[in-house]
NUDO-118273 format. One record per residue (C-alpha): z, x, y; chain. Coordinates in Angstrom, 1 decimal, decimal comma. Layout:
((Z X Y) A) ...
This chain:
((-39,4 -257,8 64,7) A) ((-36,9 -255,4 66,3) A) ((-37,4 -252,9 63,4) A) ((-41,1 -252,7 63,9) A) ((-40,7 -252,3 67,7) A) ((-38,2 -249,4 67,3) A) ((-40,4 -247,6 64,7) A) ((-43,4 -247,8 67,1) A) ((-41,3 -246,3 69,9) A) ((-40,1 -243,5 67,6) A) ((-43,7 -242,6 66,6) A) ((-44,7 -242,7 70,3) A) ((-41,9 -240,3 71,2) A) ((-42,8 -238,0 68,4) A) ((-46,4 -237,9 69,6) A) ((-45,3 -237,3 73,2) A) ((-43,3 -234,2 72,2) A) ((-46,4 -232,4 70,9) A) ((-47,8 -230,1 73,7) A) ((-51,1 -231,0 75,1) A) ((-52,5 -227,5 74,8) A) ((-51,4 -227,1 71,1) A) ((-54,1 -227,0 68,3) A) ((-52,4 -230,0 66,7) A) ((-52,9 -232,1 69,9) A) ((-56,4 -230,9 70,1) A) ((-57,0 -232,0 66,5) A) ((-55,5 -235,4 67,1) A) ((-57,4 -236,0 70,4) A) ((-60,7 -234,8 68,9) A) ((-61,1 -232,1 71,6) A) ((-60,6 -228,4 71,9) A) ((-59,2 -227,3 75,3) A) ((-57,2 -224,1 74,4) A) ((-57,7 -221,5 77,0) A) ((-57,0 -217,8 76,9) A) ((-56,6 -215,7 80,1) A) ((-57,9 -216,7 83,6) A) ((-60,9 -218,9 83,9) A) ((-64,1 -217,5 85,4) A) ((-67,0 -219,7 86,6) A) ((-70,5 -219,0 87,8) A) ((-70,6 -219,1 91,6) A) ((-74,0 -220,9 91,6) A) ((-74,0 -223,4 88,7) A) ((-70,3 -223,6 88,1) A) ((-70,5 -223,1 84,3) A) ((-67,5 -221,6 82,5) A) ((-68,3 -217,9 81,8) A) ((-64,8 -216,8 80,8) A) ((-65,7 -216,1 77,2) A) ((-69,3 -215,0 77,7) A) ((-71,2 -212,1 79,1) A) ((-71,8 -212,4 82,8) A) ((-72,7 -210,3 85,9) A) ((-70,6 -209,3 88,8) A) ((-72,1 -208,1 92,1) A) ((-70,9 -204,6 93,1) A) ((-71,3 -205,3 96,9) A) ((-70,2 -209,0 97,3) A) ((-66,5 -209,6 96,6) A) ((-65,7 -211,8 93,6) A) ((-69,3 -213,0 93,1) A) ((-70,1 -213,7 89,5) A) ((-73,3 -215,1 87,9) A) ((-74,0 -216,4 84,4) A) ((-76,9 -215,0 82,4) A) ((-79,2 -217,9 83,2) A) ((-78,7 -217,7 87,0) A) ((-79,0 -213,9 87,0) A) ((-82,2 -214,0 85,0) A) ((-84,0 -216,1 87,7) A) ((-82,6 -214,0 90,6) A) ((-80,3 -216,5 92,3) A) ((-79,3 -215,7 95,9) A) ((-76,4 -217,2 97,9) A) ((-75,8 -215,7 101,3) A) ((-74,7 -212,9 101,7) A) ((-75,6 -212,0 98,1) A) ((-79,1 -210,7 97,4) A) ((-80,9 -210,2 94,0) A) ((-81,4 -206,5 94,7) A) ((-77,7 -205,8 95,0) A) ((-76,2 -203,5 92,4) A) ((-74,2 -205,2 89,6) A) ((-71,8 -204,7 86,7) A) ((-72,1 -206,3 83,3) A) ((-68,8 -208,0 82,4) A) ((-68,2 -208,9 78,7) A) ((-65,3 -210,9 77,3) A) ((-62,7 -208,6 75,8) A) ((-59,9 -210,3 73,9) A) ((-56,4 -208,8 73,9) A) ((-53,7 -208,3 71,2) A) ((-55,8 -208,3 68,0) A) ((-53,7 -208,5 64,9) A) ((-55,9 -206,2 62,8) A) ((-58,8 -204,0 63,4) A) ((-62,2 -205,9 63,7) A) ((-60,7 -209,2 64,7) A) ((-60,3 -210,3 68,3) A) ((-57,9 -212,8 69,7) A) ((-60,7 -215,3 70,2) A) ((-61,7 -215,0 66,6) A) ((-58,1 -215,5 65,5) A) ((-57,8 -218,6 67,6) A) ((-61,1 -220,0 66,3) A) ((-60,0 -219,3 62,8) A) ((-56,7 -221,2 63,2) A) ((-58,4 -224,1 65,0) A) ((-61,0 -224,4 62,2) A) ((-58,3 -224,4 59,6) A) ((-56,5 -227,2 61,4) A) ((-59,7 -229,2 61,6) A) ((-61,3 -228,5 58,1) A) ((-58,5 -227,4 55,9) A) ((-57,9 -224,3 53,7) A) ((-60,8 -224,8 51,3) A) ((-63,7 -225,5 53,6) A) ((-64,4 -221,8 54,3) A) ((-68,1 -222,4 55,0) A) ((-67,3 -224,8 57,9) A) ((-64,5 -222,4 59,1) A) ((-67,1 -219,6 59,1) A) ((-69,5 -221,6 61,1) A) ((-66,8 -222,5 63,6) A) ((-65,7 -218,8 64,0) A) ((-69,5 -217,9 64,3) A) ((-68,9 -214,1 64,0) A) ((-67,4 -213,8 60,5) A) ((-68,6 -214,8 57,0) A) ((-66,7 -217,2 54,9) A) ((-65,5 -214,4 52,6) A) ((-64,2 -212,4 55,6) A) ((-62,4 -215,5 56,9) A) ((-60,7 -216,2 53,6) A) ((-59,7 -212,6 53,0) A) ((-58,3 -212,2 56,6) A) ((-56,3 -215,4 56,4) A) ((-54,7 -214,4 53,0) A) ((-54,0 -210,8 54,1) A) ((-52,6 -211,5 57,6) A) ((-50,9 -214,9 57,4) A) ((-50,0 -215,3 53,7) A) ((-49,5 -211,8 52,3) A) ((-48,4 -209,9 55,4) A) ((-45,0 -208,3 56,1) A) ((-44,0 -211,0 58,6) A) ((-45,8 -213,9 56,8) A) ((-46,4 -216,7 57,7) A) ((-46,5 -215,1 61,1) A) ((-48,8 -212,2 61,9) A) ((-47,5 -208,7 62,6) A) ((-47,0 -208,7 66,4) A) ((-45,8 -205,1 66,4) A) ((-49,3 -203,9 65,4) A) ((-50,7 -201,6 68,1) A) ((-54,4 -201,1 68,3) A) ((-56,1 -198,1 70,0) A) ((-59,7 -199,4 69,4) A) ((-62,0 -199,2 72,3) A) ((-65,2 -201,3 72,6) A) ((-67,3 -198,4 71,2) A) ((-65,1 -197,9 68,2) A) ((-65,1 -201,7 67,4) A) ((-68,9 -201,6 67,6) A) ((-69,0 -198,7 65,2) A) ((-66,7 -200,5 62,9) A) ((-68,8 -203,7 62,9) A) ((-72,1 -201,8 62,1) A) ((-71,3 -201,0 58,4) A) ((-70,3 -204,7 57,8) A) ((-73,6 -205,9 59,4) A) ((-75,6 -203,3 57,4) A) ((-73,9 -204,4 54,2) A) ((-74,6 -208,0 54,9) A) ((-78,3 -207,2 55,6) A) ((-78,5 -205,3 52,2) A) ((-76,9 -208,3 50,4) A) ((-79,3 -210,7 52,0) A) ((-82,3 -208,5 51,2) A) ((-81,2 -208,1 47,6) A) ((-80,7 -211,9 47,3) A) ((-84,2 -212,4 48,7) A) ((-85,7 -210,1 46,1) A) ((-83,9 -211,9 43,3) A) ((-85,5 -215,2 44,2) A) ((-88,4 -216,0 41,9) A) ((-91,7 -217,4 43,1) A) ((-91,7 -221,1 42,3) A) ((-94,9 -223,0 41,9) A) ((-95,2 -226,0 44,3) A) ((-95,2 -229,3 42,4) A) ((-97,4 -232,2 43,5) A) ((-94,4 -234,0 45,1) A) ((-93,4 -230,8 47,0) A) ((-97,0 -230,3 48,1) A) ((-96,9 -233,8 49,6) A) ((-93,7 -233,1 51,4) A) ((-95,2 -229,9 52,9) A) ((-97,8 -232,1 54,6) A) ((-95,1 -234,4 56,0) A) ((-95,8 -237,2 53,5) A) ((-92,9 -238,9 51,6) A) ((-94,5 -240,2 48,4) A) ((-91,6 -242,5 47,4) A) ((-91,7 -244,2 50,7) A) ((-95,5 -244,0 51,2) A) ((-94,8 -242,9 54,7) A) ((-95,1 -239,9 57,0) A) ((-92,5 -238,0 58,9) A) ((-94,6 -238,0 62,0) A) ((-96,9 -241,0 62,3) A) ((-100,2 -241,1 64,2) A) ((-99,5 -241,8 67,9) A) ((-95,8 -241,3 67,2) A) ((-94,7 -242,2 70,8) A) ((-96,4 -245,6 70,8) A) ((-93,0 -247,3 70,6) A) ((-91,8 -245,6 73,8) A) ((-93,8 -248,0 76,0) A) ((-92,1 -251,1 74,6) A) ((-88,7 -249,6 73,7) A) ((-86,9 -251,2 76,7) A) ((-89,3 -254,1 77,2) A) ((-87,5 -257,5 77,6) A) ((-89,0 -260,9 78,2) A) ((-86,5 -262,8 80,4) A) ((-86,5 -266,4 81,4) A) ((-86,6 -265,6 85,1) A) ((-89,8 -263,5 84,8) A) ((-92,7 -264,4 87,0) A) ((-96,1 -265,3 85,5) A) ((-97,5 -261,9 86,5) A) ((-94,6 -260,1 84,9) A) ((-94,9 -262,1 81,7) A) ((-98,7 -261,5 81,5) A) ((-98,1 -257,8 82,0) A) ((-95,5 -257,6 79,2) A) ((-97,8 -259,5 76,9) A) ((-100,6 -257,0 77,7) A) ((-98,3 -254,2 76,8) A) ((-97,5 -255,9 73,5) A) ((-101,3 -256,3 72,8) A) ((-101,8 -252,6 73,5) A) ((-99,0 -251,7 71,1) A) ((-100,5 -254,0 68,4) A) ((-103,8 -252,2 68,8) A) ((-102,1 -248,8 68,4) A) ((-100,3 -250,1 65,2) A) ((-103,7 -251,2 63,8) A) ((-105,2 -247,8 64,5) A) ((-102,2 -246,1 62,9) A) ((-102,5 -248,2 59,7) A) ((-106,3 -247,6 59,5) A) ((-105,8 -243,8 59,7) A) ((-102,9 -243,9 57,3) A) ((-105,0 -245,9 54,8) A) ((-107,8 -243,3 55,1) A) ((-105,4 -240,4 54,4) A) ((-103,9 -242,2 51,4) A) ((-107,3 -243,2 50,1) A) ((-108,6 -239,6 50,3) A) ((-105,2 -238,1 49,2) A) ((-105,3 -235,7 52,0) A) ((-101,5 -235,3 51,8) A) ((-101,9 -233,4 48,6) A) ((-102,4 -229,8 49,8) A) ((-103,3 -228,4 46,3) A) ((-105,9 -231,1 45,7) A) ((-107,5 -230,6 49,1) A) ((-107,8 -226,8 48,5) A) ((-109,3 -227,4 45,1) A) ((-111,9 -229,8 46,5) A) ((-112,9 -227,3 49,2) A) ((-113,3 -224,5 46,7) A) ((-115,6 -226,7 44,5) A) ((-118,0 -227,4 47,4) A) ((-120,7 -224,9 48,1) A) ((-121,7 -223,7 51,5) A) ((-124,5 -226,3 51,9) A) ((-122,4 -229,2 50,6) A) ((-119,4 -228,1 52,8) A) ((-121,7 -228,2 55,9) A) ((-122,9 -231,7 55,0) A) ((-119,3 -232,9 54,4) A) ((-118,1 -231,5 57,8) A) ((-121,0 -233,3 59,5) A) ((-120,1 -236,7 58,1) A) ((-116,4 -236,3 57,4) A) ((-115,4 -238,7 60,2) A) ((-117,1 -241,5 58,2) A) ((-114,3 -241,1 55,6) A) ((-112,2 -243,4 57,8) A) ((-114,5 -246,2 56,8) A) ((-115,8 -245,2 53,4) A) ((-114,2 -244,2 50,1) A) ((-114,7 -240,8 48,6) A) ((-117,4 -242,1 46,2) A) ((-119,2 -243,9 48,9) A) ((-119,2 -240,9 51,2) A) ((-120,5 -238,6 48,4) A) ((-123,4 -241,1 47,8) A) ((-124,2 -241,3 51,5) A) ((-124,3 -237,5 51,8) A) ((-126,6 -237,3 48,8) A) ((-128,9 -239,9 50,3) A) ((-129,0 -238,0 53,6) A) ((-129,9 -234,8 51,8) A) ((-132,7 -236,5 50,0) A) ((-133,9 -238,0 53,3) A) ((-134,0 -234,6 54,9) A) ((-135,9 -233,2 51,9) A) ((-138,4 -236,0 52,1) A) ((-138,9 -235,5 55,8) A) ((-139,5 -231,7 55,4) A) ((-142,0 -232,5 52,6) A) ((-143,8 -235,0 54,8) A) ((-144,1 -232,5 57,6) A) ((-145,6 -230,0 55,1) A) ((-148,2 -232,6 53,8) A) ((-149,2 -233,4 57,4) A) ((-149,8 -229,7 58,1) A) ((-152,0 -229,6 55,0) A) ((-154,1 -232,6 56,2) A) ((-154,4 -231,0 59,7) A) ((-156,0 -228,0 58,0) A) ((-158,4 -230,1 56,0) A) ((-156,6 -229,9 52,6) A) ((-157,0 -232,9 50,4) A) ((-155,5 -231,9 47,0) A) ((-152,7 -229,8 45,6) A) ((-155,0 -227,1 44,3) A) ((-156,3 -226,4 47,8) A) ((-152,7 -226,5 49,0) A) ((-151,6 -223,7 46,6) A) ((-154,6 -221,6 47,8) A) ((-153,7 -222,3 51,4) A) ((-150,1 -221,1 50,8) A) ((-151,3 -217,9 49,2) A) ((-153,6 -217,3 52,2) A) ((-150,7 -217,9 54,6) A) ((-148,5 -215,4 52,7) A) ((-151,2 -212,8 52,6) A) ((-152,0 -213,1 56,3) A) ((-148,4 -212,8 57,2) A) ((-148,0 -209,6 55,2) A) ((-151,2 -208,2 56,7) A) ((-149,9 -209,0 60,2) A) ((-146,6 -207,3 59,5) A) ((-148,3 -204,1 58,2) A) ((-150,6 -204,1 61,2) A) ((-147,6 -204,3 63,6) A) ((-145,9 -201,5 61,8) A) ((-148,9 -199,2 62,2) A) ((-149,2 -200,1 65,8) A) ((-145,5 -199,4 66,5) A) ((-145,7 -196,0 64,8) A) ((-148,8 -194,9 66,7) A) ((-148,3 -192,4 69,7) A) ((-150,4 -194,6 72,0) A) ((-148,0 -197,5 71,5) A) ((-145,0 -195,3 72,4) A) ((-146,7 -194,2 75,6) A) ((-147,6 -197,7 76,5) A) ((-144,0 -198,8 75,9) A) ((-142,8 -196,1 78,3) A) ((-145,3 -197,2 80,9) A) ((-144,3 -200,9 80,5) A) ((-140,6 -200,0 80,9) A) ((-141,4 -198,0 84,1) A) ((-143,5 -200,9 85,5) A) ((-140,7 -203,3 84,8) A) ((-138,2 -201,1 86,6) A) ((-140,5 -200,7 89,6) A) ((-141,1 -204,5 89,7) A) ((-137,3 -205,1 89,6) A) ((-136,6 -202,7 92,4) A) ((-139,4 -204,1 94,6) A) ((-138,3 -207,7 93,9) A) ((-134,8 -206,8 94,9) A) ((-136,1 -205,2 98,1) A) ((-138,1 -208,3 98,9) A) ((-135,2 -210,6 98,3) A) ((-132,9 -208,5 100,4) A) ((-135,3 -208,2 103,3) A) ((-136,0 -211,9 103,2) A) ((-132,4 -212,8 103,1) A) ((-131,5 -210,6 105,9) A) ((-134,5 -211,5 108,1) A) ((-134,0 -215,3 107,7) A) ((-132,1 -217,0 110,5) A) ((-131,6 -220,7 111,1) A) ((-133,3 -222,2 114,2) A) ((-131,1 -222,9 117,1) A) ((-131,3 -226,4 118,5) A) ((-130,8 -227,0 122,2) A) ((-129,7 -230,2 124,0) A) ((-133,0 -230,2 126,0) A) ((-135,1 -230,9 122,9) A) ((-136,6 -234,4 122,5) A) ((-134,5 -236,8 120,4) A) ((-131,7 -234,3 120,0) A) ((-129,0 -236,8 120,9) A) ((-130,2 -239,2 118,1) A) ((-129,4 -236,6 115,3) A) ((-126,1 -236,8 113,4) A) ((-124,1 -233,6 112,6) A) ((-125,6 -233,4 109,1) A) ((-129,1 -234,0 110,4) A) ((-128,7 -231,2 113,0) A) ((-127,7 -228,8 110,3) A) ((-130,6 -229,9 108,1) A) ((-133,2 -229,4 110,9) A) ((-131,7 -226,1 111,9) A) ((-131,9 -224,8 108,3) A) ((-135,5 -225,9 107,7) A) ((-136,7 -225,1 111,2) A) ((-137,5 -228,7 112,1) A) ((-137,6 -230,0 115,6) A) ((-135,8 -233,3 116,2) A) ((-139,0 -235,1 117,1) A) ((-140,8 -233,8 114,1) A) ((-137,9 -234,9 111,9) A) ((-138,0 -238,5 113,1) A) ((-141,8 -238,5 112,8) A) ((-141,5 -237,4 109,2) A) ((-138,8 -240,0 108,5) A) ((-141,1 -242,8 109,8) A) ((-143,9 -241,6 107,5) A) ((-141,6 -241,7 104,5) A) ((-140,5 -245,2 105,3) A) ((-144,2 -246,4 105,6) A) ((-144,9 -244,9 102,2) A) ((-142,0 -246,7 100,7) A) ((-143,2 -250,0 102,2) A) ((-146,7 -249,5 100,9) A) ((-145,2 -249,0 97,4) A) ((-143,5 -252,4 97,6) A) ((-146,7 -254,2 98,5) A) ((-149,0 -252,2 96,2) A) ((-147,8 -251,8 92,6) A) ((-150,5 -249,2 91,9) A) ((-149,5 -246,8 94,6) A) ((-147,2 -244,0 93,8) A) ((-144,6 -242,3 96,0) A) ((-145,2 -238,6 96,6) A) ((-141,5 -238,0 95,7) A) ((-141,6 -239,5 92,2) A) ((-143,1 -237,6 89,2) A) ((-144,1 -239,6 86,1) A) ((-143,2 -237,5 83,1) A) ((-145,0 -238,3 79,8) A) ((-142,7 -240,2 77,4) A) ((-141,6 -238,4 74,3) A) ((-142,5 -239,8 71,0) A) 
């Protein structure tokens, strides 16, 4: 018992001797709180901008803004958005080799502590600015094969400025772009298989399910719904109603899902082939009745469309036969002669119109008609303008009879149509009498109702 207690105390003391700010402590605690240099925060939102690009006001002392706050023009007295500013970027100090900053070195070591020496892809993603090949080469050259290995060469002095570092990084970026472009060219065009075609449409064939279901947010209404014992009757009824609504949404989802599976609309290749097979006329009919596909199978819908096409053909034929009967035609021989006469008359009419259009008299008449239309338009505009300017509403005075009985809207109405208050009430009484007479006499008609003939 005493040995186990003493061993626990030793382990505890060994853990306490590790500095809190060391990478090993950060790895054990699962956090990364290593800081380099003084900390700088945004004066508006308080976010840490030490290692990012930020903006410093040239007039206000020690006033810094992050990129988000600067982009929306944040103002805190006495700072104004139109003040001149300087762009401050994070510049790490004491790089161990050209092209690597202190922040990148720190991220590299932290990533190696977390992921190990062989997970260079994860290390590269943690460093963010270097590829996995660069990270591996840099670690071997500086920390394993260097003169002062395993420590880096601290006597290395750099004379690189920000411009020279940028110029050095450009060839590497250009080389990476060339490698990526070459790799893209080497990729062969792969034909999409039926399973991959289904995945493109969001359908998972092995699960018979979709990535995004119909009304995908239906569960949000009942996600936090709880039926408790102390619920009132109204609360319980409300929750049951929500469950009923959710059940209806599930039924609608299953119905639409069944229609998609039945029609195989998840197969992109098959859908494109079916569309190519349809002609212009068939595609128009299919678009017209496609919504019925939720309730019918593909064969049933095709049969229905064929029946509708036949029905339309029969109706057009019936209209043609009725036109024959209206013209006194009683057999097909007379119908053929009638069609020939119609075609001949249409051709003669077109020829006659062409001769008229090319005659000089027609051109002169056309010019005269155009001039007349212009004159009518100008005169009508003048009449409308004069009538609109000369018209003035009538002014009602308090001395008029029955003026006090009018409401505000009635006064405006009488003034607009030039009605005296007494005439308005007299007209109102006449309308009421006509309405009463209509109730007593079913044959009488109101002067304000127009009986339109019913369409057949």
